[in-house]
ZANULO-901307 format. One record per residue (C-alpha): residue number from 1; residue in one letter; x negated, y, z. Coordinates in steps of 0.1 Angstrom, whole numbers. Each point is the difference from the previous one (the first is absolute). Example, Ala and Ser with C-alpha at 12.3 -4.5 7.8 and 13.67 -1.06 7.14 Angstrom:
2
@k: 1	r: A	xx: -123	yy: -45	zz: 78 .
@k: 2	r: S	xx: -14	yy: 34	zz: -7 .
//
This chain:
299
@k: 1	r: X	xx: 454	yy: -395	zz: 193 .
@k: 2	r: X	xx: 4	yy: 35	zz: -15 .
@k: 3	r: X	xx: -36	yy: 9	zz: 0 .
@k: 4	r: X	xx: -11	yy: -18	zz: -32 .
@k: 5	r: X	xx: 29	yy: 15	zz: -19 .
@k: 6	r: X	xx: -7	yy: 35	zz: 13 .
@k: 7	r: X	xx: -37	yy: -5	zz: -9 .
@k: 8	r: X	xx: 10	yy: -11	zz: -35 .
@k: 9	r: X	xx: 23	yy: 30	zz: -4 .
@k: 10	r: X	xx: -27	yy: 24	zz: 12 .
@k: 11	r: X	xx: -25	yy: -15	zz: -25 .
@k: 12	r: X	xx: 25	yy: 3	zz: -28 .
@k: 13	r: X	xx: 6	yy: 36	zz: 10 .
@k: 14	r: X	xx: -37	yy: 8	zz: -1 .
@k: 15	r: X	xx: -2	yy: -16	zz: -34 .
@k: 16	r: X	xx: 30	yy: 20	zz: -13 .
@k: 17	r: X	xx: -16	yy: 32	zz: 13 .
@k: 18	r: X	xx: -31	yy: -5	zz: -20 .
@k: 19	r: X	xx: -10	yy: 31	zz: -19 .
@k: 20	r: X	xx: -1	yy: -4	zz: -38 .
@k: 21	r: X	xx: -34	yy: 10	zz: -14 .
@k: 22	r: X	xx: -11	yy: 0	zz: -37 .
@k: 23	r: X	xx: -37	yy: -9	zz: -5 .
@k: 24	r: X	xx: -14	yy: 9	zz: -34 .
@k: 25	r: X	xx: -32	yy: -16	zz: -12 .
@k: 26	r: X	xx: 8	yy: -29	zz: 23 .
@k: 27	r: X	xx: -25	yy: -23	zz: -16 .
@k: 28	r: X	xx: -29	yy: 24	zz: 3 .
@k: 29	r: X	xx: -28	yy: -2	zz: 24 .
@k: 30	r: X	xx: 10	yy: 29	zz: 23 .
@k: 31	r: X	xx: 36	yy: -12	zz: 2 .
@k: 32	r: X	xx: -10	yy: -36	zz: 6 .
@k: 33	r: X	xx: -20	yy: 11	zz: 31 .
@k: 34	r: X	xx: 32	yy: 9	zz: 18 .
@k: 35	r: X	xx: 25	yy: -21	zz: -20 .
@k: 36	r: X	xx: 6	yy: -25	zz: 28 .
@k: 37	r: X	xx: 4	yy: 27	zz: 27 .
@k: 38	r: X	xx: 25	yy: 19	zz: -21 .
@k: 39	r: X	xx: 19	yy: -31	zz: -11 .
@k: 40	r: X	xx: 4	yy: -12	zz: 36 .
@k: 41	r: X	xx: 13	yy: 34	zz: 11 .
@k: 42	r: X	xx: 22	yy: 12	zz: -29 .
@k: 43	r: X	xx: 23	yy: -12	zz: -27 .
@k: 44	r: X	xx: -27	yy: 4	zz: -26 .
@k: 45	r: X	xx: 7	yy: 6	zz: -37 .
@k: 46	r: X	xx: -33	yy: -8	zz: -18 .
@k: 47	r: X	xx: -7	yy: 15	zz: -34 .
@k: 48	r: X	xx: -29	yy: -5	zz: -24 .
@k: 49	r: X	xx: -8	yy: -5	zz: -37 .
@k: 50	r: X	xx: -12	yy: -35	zz: 9 .
@k: 51	r: X	xx: 11	yy: -28	zz: 23 .
@k: 52	r: X	xx: -35	yy: -10	zz: 13 .
@k: 53	r: X	xx: -27	yy: 17	zz: 21 .
@k: 54	r: X	xx: -35	yy: 5	zz: -12 .
@k: 55	r: X	xx: -9	yy: -36	zz: 10 .
@k: 56	r: X	xx: 28	yy: -14	zz: -21 .
@k: 57	r: X	xx: 22	yy: -9	zz: 29 .
@k: 58	r: X	xx: 38	yy: 6	zz: -4 .
@k: 59	r: X	xx: 14	yy: 29	zz: 20 .
@k: 60	r: X	xx: 32	yy: -10	zz: 18 .
@k: 61	r: X	xx: 31	yy: 16	zz: -14 .
@k: 62	r: X	xx: -17	yy: 25	zz: -23 .
@k: 63	r: X	xx: 22	yy: 17	zz: -26 .
@k: 64	r: X	xx: -17	yy: 8	zz: -32 .
@k: 65	r: X	xx: 5	yy: 35	zz: -13 .
@k: 66	r: X	xx: -19	yy: 29	zz: -15 .
@k: 67	r: X	xx: 3	yy: 32	zz: 19 .
@k: 68	r: X	xx: -18	yy: 21	zz: -26 .
@k: 69	r: X	xx: 32	yy: -2	zz: -22 .
@k: 70	r: X	xx: 17	yy: 33	zz: -2 .
@k: 71	r: X	xx: 34	yy: -17	zz: -1 .
@k: 72	r: X	xx: 6	yy: -3	zz: 38 .
@k: 73	r: X	xx: 31	yy: -21	zz: -5 .
@k: 74	r: X	xx: -23	yy: -29	zz: -10 .
@k: 75	r: X	xx: -10	yy: -3	zz: 37 .
@k: 76	r: X	xx: 25	yy: 21	zz: 19 .
@k: 77	r: X	xx: 18	yy: -30	zz: 15 .
@k: 78	r: X	xx: -31	yy: -11	zz: 19 .
@k: 79	r: X	xx: 1	yy: 33	zz: 20 .
@k: 80	r: X	xx: 37	yy: -1	zz: 8 .
@k: 81	r: X	xx: 8	yy: -2	zz: 37 .
@k: 82	r: X	xx: -37	yy: 3	zz: 11 .
@k: 83	r: X	xx: -12	yy: 23	zz: 28 .
@k: 84	r: X	xx: -36	yy: 5	zz: -11 .
@k: 85	r: X	xx: -24	yy: -6	zz: -30 .
@k: 86	r: X	xx: -36	yy: -10	zz: 6 .
@k: 87	r: X	xx: -17	yy: 9	zz: -32 .
@k: 88	r: X	xx: -32	yy: -19	zz: -7 .
@k: 89	r: X	xx: 4	yy: -6	zz: -38 .
@k: 90	r: X	xx: -27	yy: 12	zz: -23 .
@k: 91	r: X	xx: -10	yy: -1	zz: -36 .
@k: 92	r: X	xx: -36	yy: -10	zz: -1 .
@k: 93	r: X	xx: -24	yy: 12	zz: -26 .
@k: 94	r: X	xx: -19	yy: -28	zz: -19 .
@k: 95	r: X	xx: -36	yy: 8	zz: 3 .
@k: 96	r: X	xx: -34	yy: -17	zz: 7 .
@k: 97	r: X	xx: -10	yy: 0	zz: 36 .
@k: 98	r: X	xx: -29	yy: 24	zz: -6 .
@k: 99	r: X	xx: 24	yy: 26	zz: -15 .
@k: 100	r: X	xx: 22	yy: 4	zz: 31 .
@k: 101	r: X	xx: 12	yy: 36	zz: 2 .
@k: 102	r: X	xx: -10	yy: 5	zz: -36 .
@k: 103	r: X	xx: 22	yy: 31	zz: -4 .
@k: 104	r: X	xx: 6	yy: -9	zz: -37 .
@k: 105	r: X	xx: 31	yy: 2	zz: -21 .
@k: 106	r: X	xx: 11	yy: -35	zz: 9 .
@k: 107	r: X	xx: -3	yy: 8	zz: 37 .
@k: 108	r: X	xx: 21	yy: 32	zz: -3 .
@k: 109	r: X	xx: 28	yy: -18	zz: -20 .
@k: 110	r: X	xx: 3	yy: -27	zz: 26 .
@k: 111	r: X	xx: 1	yy: 25	zz: 29 .
@k: 112	r: X	xx: 25	yy: 21	zz: -19 .
@k: 113	r: X	xx: 22	yy: -32	zz: -1 .
@k: 114	r: X	xx: -5	yy: -4	zz: 38 .
@k: 115	r: X	xx: 12	yy: 36	zz: 6 .
@k: 116	r: X	xx: 31	yy: -7	zz: -21 .
@k: 117	r: X	xx: 7	yy: -32	zz: 18 .
@k: 118	r: X	xx: -2	yy: 18	zz: 34 .
@k: 119	r: X	xx: 26	yy: 25	zz: -14 .
@k: 120	r: X	xx: 22	yy: -29	zz: -10 .
@k: 121	r: X	xx: -2	yy: -16	zz: 34 .
@k: 122	r: X	xx: 7	yy: 33	zz: 18 .
@k: 123	r: X	xx: 29	yy: 10	zz: -22 .
@k: 124	r: X	xx: 16	yy: -35	zz: 1 .
@k: 125	r: X	xx: -4	yy: -1	zz: 38 .
@k: 126	r: X	xx: 16	yy: 35	zz: 3 .
@k: 127	r: X	xx: 29	yy: -9	zz: -24 .
@k: 128	r: X	xx: 8	yy: -32	zz: 19 .
@k: 129	r: X	xx: 1	yy: 18	zz: 33 .
@k: 130	r: X	xx: -32	yy: -15	zz: 16 .
@k: 131	r: X	xx: -13	yy: 18	zz: 31 .
@k: 132	r: X	xx: -37	yy: -2	zz: -5 .
@k: 133	r: X	xx: -29	yy: -9	zz: -23 .
@k: 134	r: X	xx: -34	yy: -12	zz: 14 .
@k: 135	r: X	xx: -27	yy: 2	zz: -27 .
@k: 136	r: X	xx: -34	yy: -16	zz: -5 .
@k: 137	r: X	xx: -21	yy: 31	zz: -7 .
@k: 138	r: X	xx: -37	yy: -2	zz: 3 .
@k: 139	r: X	xx: -30	yy: 16	zz: 17 .
@k: 140	r: X	xx: -10	yy: 10	zz: -36 .
@k: 141	r: X	xx: 27	yy: 27	zz: 0 .
@k: 142	r: X	xx: -26	yy: 20	zz: 19 .
@k: 143	r: X	xx: -32	yy: -18	zz: -9 .
@k: 144	r: X	xx: -19	yy: 31	zz: -11 .
@k: 145	r: X	xx: -5	yy: 9	zz: 37 .
@k: 146	r: X	xx: -21	yy: -32	zz: 4 .
@k: 147	r: X	xx: -28	yy: 17	zz: -20 .
@k: 148	r: X	xx: -1	yy: 27	zz: 27 .
@k: 149	r: X	xx: 1	yy: -26	zz: 28 .
@k: 150	r: X	xx: -29	yy: -20	zz: -13 .
@k: 151	r: X	xx: -19	yy: 32	zz: -8 .
@k: 152	r: X	xx: 3	yy: 10	zz: 37 .
@k: 153	r: X	xx: 23	yy: 30	zz: -8 .
@k: 154	r: X	xx: 32	yy: -15	zz: 15 .
@k: 155	r: X	xx: 10	yy: -23	zz: 28 .
@k: 156	r: X	xx: 36	yy: -11	zz: -4 .
@k: 157	r: X	xx: 28	yy: 2	zz: -25 .
@k: 158	r: X	xx: 36	yy: 6	zz: 13 .
@k: 159	r: X	xx: 33	yy: -6	zz: -18 .
@k: 160	r: X	xx: 7	yy: 38	zz: 1 .
@k: 161	r: X	xx: -29	yy: 9	zz: -22 .
@k: 162	r: X	xx: 7	yy: 8	zz: -37 .
@k: 163	r: X	xx: -4	yy: -33	zz: -19 .
@k: 164	r: X	xx: -30	yy: 1	zz: -23 .
@k: 165	r: X	xx: -12	yy: -28	zz: -23 .
@k: 166	r: X	xx: -25	yy: -2	zz: -28 .
@k: 167	r: X	xx: 16	yy: -29	zz: -18 .
@k: 168	r: X	xx: 33	yy: -9	zz: -16 .
@k: 169	r: X	xx: 8	yy: -27	zz: 25 .
@k: 170	r: X	xx: -2	yy: 24	zz: 29 .
@k: 171	r: X	xx: 18	yy: 27	zz: -20 .
@k: 172	r: X	xx: 29	yy: -25	zz: -5 .
@k: 173	r: X	xx: 2	yy: -7	zz: 38 .
@k: 174	r: X	xx: 0	yy: 37	zz: 7 .
@k: 175	r: X	xx: 29	yy: 3	zz: -25 .
@k: 176	r: X	xx: 19	yy: -28	zz: 19 .
@k: 177	r: X	xx: -4	yy: 22	zz: 31 .
@k: 178	r: X	xx: 11	yy: 33	zz: -15 .
@k: 179	r: X	xx: 29	yy: -16	zz: -19 .
@k: 180	r: X	xx: 10	yy: -17	zz: 33 .
@k: 181	r: X	xx: 1	yy: 34	zz: 17 .
@k: 182	r: X	xx: 23	yy: 14	zz: -28 .
@k: 183	r: X	xx: 25	yy: -28	zz: 8 .
@k: 184	r: X	xx: -4	yy: 4	zz: 37 .
@k: 185	r: X	xx: 11	yy: 37	zz: -2 .
@k: 186	r: X	xx: 32	yy: -10	zz: -17 .
@k: 187	r: X	xx: -6	yy: 26	zz: -27 .
@k: 188	r: X	xx: 1	yy: -28	zz: -26 .
@k: 189	r: X	xx: 32	yy: -19	zz: -1 .
@k: 190	r: X	xx: 17	yy: 19	zz: 28 .
@k: 191	r: X	xx: -8	yy: -24	zz: 28 .
@k: 192	r: X	xx: -32	yy: -4	zz: 20 .
@k: 193	r: X	xx: -17	yy: -33	zz: -4 .
@k: 194	r: X	xx: -23	yy: -7	zz: 30 .
@k: 195	r: X	xx: -35	yy: -6	zz: -11 .
@k: 196	r: X	xx: -31	yy: -16	zz: 15 .
@k: 197	r: X	xx: -33	yy: -2	zz: -19 .
@k: 198	r: X	xx: -26	yy: -24	zz: 14 .
@k: 199	r: X	xx: -35	yy: 6	zz: -13 .
@k: 200	r: X	xx: -13	yy: -35	zz: 1 .
@k: 201	r: X	xx: -37	yy: -2	zz: 10 .
@k: 202	r: X	xx: -20	yy: -33	zz: -3 .
@k: 203	r: X	xx: 24	yy: -30	zz: 4 .
@k: 204	r: X	xx: -28	yy: -25	zz: -8 .
@k: 205	r: X	xx: -6	yy: -18	zz: 33 .
@k: 206	r: X	xx: -36	yy: 11	zz: 3 .
@k: 207	r: X	xx: -10	yy: -7	zz: -37 .
@k: 208	r: X	xx: -12	yy: 36	zz: -3 .
@k: 209	r: X	xx: -29	yy: -10	zz: 24 .
@k: 210	r: X	xx: -10	yy: -28	zz: -23 .
@k: 211	r: X	xx: -9	yy: 27	zz: -26 .
@k: 212	r: X	xx: -19	yy: 21	zz: 25 .
@k: 213	r: X	xx: -38	yy: -1	zz: -6 .
@k: 214	r: X	xx: -22	yy: -4	zz: 31 .
@k: 215	r: X	xx: -8	yy: 34	zz: 16 .
@k: 216	r: X	xx: 27	yy: 19	zz: -20 .
@k: 217	r: X	xx: 16	yy: 17	zz: 30 .
@k: 218	r: X	xx: 23	yy: 23	zz: -20 .
@k: 219	r: X	xx: 15	yy: -29	zz: -19 .
@k: 220	r: X	xx: 3	yy: -20	zz: 32 .
@k: 221	r: X	xx: 18	yy: 29	zz: 16 .
@k: 222	r: X	xx: 23	yy: 3	zz: -30 .
@k: 223	r: X	xx: 9	yy: -38	zz: 1 .
@k: 224	r: X	xx: 6	yy: 1	zz: 38 .
@k: 225	r: X	xx: 21	yy: 32	zz: -1 .
@k: 226	r: X	xx: 22	yy: -11	zz: -29 .
@k: 227	r: X	xx: 9	yy: -34	zz: 14 .
@k: 228	r: X	xx: 37	yy: -9	zz: 3 .
@k: 229	r: X	xx: 9	yy: -34	zz: 15 .
@k: 230	r: X	xx: 30	yy: -19	zz: -12 .
@k: 231	r: X	xx: 18	yy: 3	zz: 33 .
@k: 232	r: X	xx: -6	yy: 37	zz: 3 .
@k: 233	r: X	xx: 12	yy: 5	zz: -35 .
@k: 234	r: X	xx: 32	yy: -19	zz: 8 .
@k: 235	r: X	xx: 5	yy: 21	zz: 31 .
@k: 236	r: X	xx: -5	yy: 32	zz: -18 .
@k: 237	r: X	xx: 25	yy: -8	zz: -27 .
@k: 238	r: X	xx: 26	yy: -14	zz: 24 .
@k: 239	r: X	xx: -2	yy: 31	zz: 22 .
@k: 240	r: X	xx: 2	yy: 22	zz: -31 .
@k: 241	r: X	xx: 32	yy: -18	zz: -10 .
@k: 242	r: X	xx: 16	yy: 0	zz: 34 .
@k: 243	r: X	xx: -10	yy: 34	zz: 16 .
@k: 244	r: X	xx: 32	yy: 19	zz: 8 .
@k: 245	r: X	xx: -14	yy: 32	zz: -14 .
@k: 246	r: X	xx: -30	yy: 10	zz: -21 .
@k: 247	r: X	xx: 8	yy: 37	zz: -3 .
@k: 248	r: X	xx: -30	yy: 23	zz: -4 .
@k: 249	r: X	xx: -3	yy: 33	zz: 19 .
@k: 250	r: X	xx: 24	yy: 17	zz: -25 .
@k: 251	r: X	xx: 26	yy: -27	zz: 2 .
@k: 252	r: X	xx: -9	yy: -17	zz: -33 .
@k: 253	r: X	xx: 1	yy: -39	zz: 4 .
@k: 254	r: X	xx: -34	yy: -5	zz: -15 .
@k: 255	r: X	xx: -33	yy: -14	zz: 14 .
@k: 256	r: X	xx: -34	yy: -11	zz: -12 .
@k: 257	r: X	xx: -18	yy: -26	zz: 21 .
@k: 258	r: X	xx: -35	yy: -15	zz: -5 .
@k: 259	r: X	xx: 1	yy: -37	zz: -1 .
@k: 260	r: X	xx: -29	yy: -10	zz: 21 .
@k: 261	r: X	xx: -5	yy: -20	zz: 33 .
@k: 262	r: X	xx: -11	yy: 17	zz: 32 .
@k: 263	r: X	xx: -36	yy: 0	zz: -10 .
@k: 264	r: X	xx: -27	yy: 17	zz: 19 .
@k: 265	r: X	xx: -15	yy: 10	zz: -33 .
@k: 266	r: X	xx: 32	yy: 16	zz: -14 .
@k: 267	r: X	xx: -5	yy: 30	zz: -22 .
@k: 268	r: X	xx: 36	yy: 3	zz: -10 .
@k: 269	r: X	xx: 23	yy: 12	zz: 27 .
@k: 270	r: X	xx: 29	yy: -22	zz: 13 .
@k: 271	r: X	xx: 10	yy: 25	zz: 27 .
@k: 272	r: X	xx: 33	yy: 9	zz: -17 .
@k: 273	r: X	xx: 10	yy: -37	zz: -5 .
@k: 274	r: X	xx: -6	yy: -6	zz: 38 .
@k: 275	r: X	xx: 21	yy: 31	zz: 8 .
@k: 276	r: X	xx: 28	yy: -2	zz: -25 .
@k: 277	r: X	xx: 8	yy: -37	zz: -1 .
@k: 278	r: X	xx: -19	yy: -14	zz: 29 .
@k: 279	r: X	xx: -26	yy: -19	zz: -21 .
@k: 280	r: X	xx: -22	yy: -19	zz: 25 .
@k: 281	r: X	xx: -27	yy: -19	zz: -20 .
@k: 282	r: X	xx: -12	yy: -32	zz: 17 .
@k: 283	r: X	xx: -33	yy: -5	zz: -19 .
@k: 284	r: X	xx: -33	yy: 18	zz: -1 .
@k: 285	r: X	xx: -26	yy: -9	zz: -27 .
@k: 286	r: X	xx: -29	yy: 7	zz: 24 .
@k: 287	r: X	xx: 13	yy: -27	zz: 23 .
@k: 288	r: X	xx: 10	yy: -25	zz: -27 .
@k: 289	r: X	xx: -32	yy: 2	zz: -20 .
@k: 290	r: X	xx: -25	yy: 8	zz: 28 .
@k: 291	r: X	xx: -24	yy: -28	zz: -10 .
@k: 292	r: X	xx: -1	yy: 11	zz: -36 .
@k: 293	r: X	xx: -5	yy: 37	zz: 9 .
@k: 294	r: X	xx: -32	yy: -6	zz: 18 .
@k: 295	r: X	xx: -15	yy: -20	zz: -29 .
@k: 296	r: X	xx: 8	yy: 27	zz: -25 .
@k: 297	r: X	xx: -10	yy: 30	zz: 22 .
@k: 298	r: X	xx: -34	yy: -15	zz: 8 .
@k: 299	r: X	xx: -7	yy: -8	zz: -36 .
//
């Protein structure tokens, strides 16, 4: 007779124990890939400048706010009582598709806003006593090295290498990372804010292969090596949120992880993510897209 009641109490206890997580850019593409997994696991506070995703569908529970504002009191209440922020928000540069990475004045100004927004998120999280920030960085923070890889001068890029980019988008992501390290040391604000930077690879479910000309082995290798499945992305972020410690070799709570699946063709190292937080990707692009690989390679 007592078992149902005990079971209900246990379920309520688990519900009450849910970790509170703030998700910025909640209506965006990357956040939406893991939205359901995060919403199921955490008490999720969803923030964005709009209430719908890119397909026009309403995002449940989204709170509209602009994190680029310097007046942090305008959105401070959304952070209160949370454990972690997952920062995916971004100011996008309006540009024609052919002008991607244009490196023009408009591009710089948009990315300058993004760096300022990252500061606002870090500082508000620190002021409100949050434990950790997990940030959507990008492989573009170190995309200059790809020139060397495809030129046969380099084999793999690791998170420990100096971030180098030749465009303002990548520059901004490197700034996210360096700014995050400043907060992680505790030098700014007097309290260390734990910081994980995830350099997202190719979260496009194999669409990169659609753009790969027959016989273009280098581009095929790139598409396969950059692949990040939705479930591996969710796992990587969840483990980055929940890992008991993320201290580096000097005791600073800061890590950079590459956001890719366990691909045979990986050219970005995920060894530290496996070691530090126990990341165990379930997907491999060579297996998932085996039939398409053969057609492209033989082209």
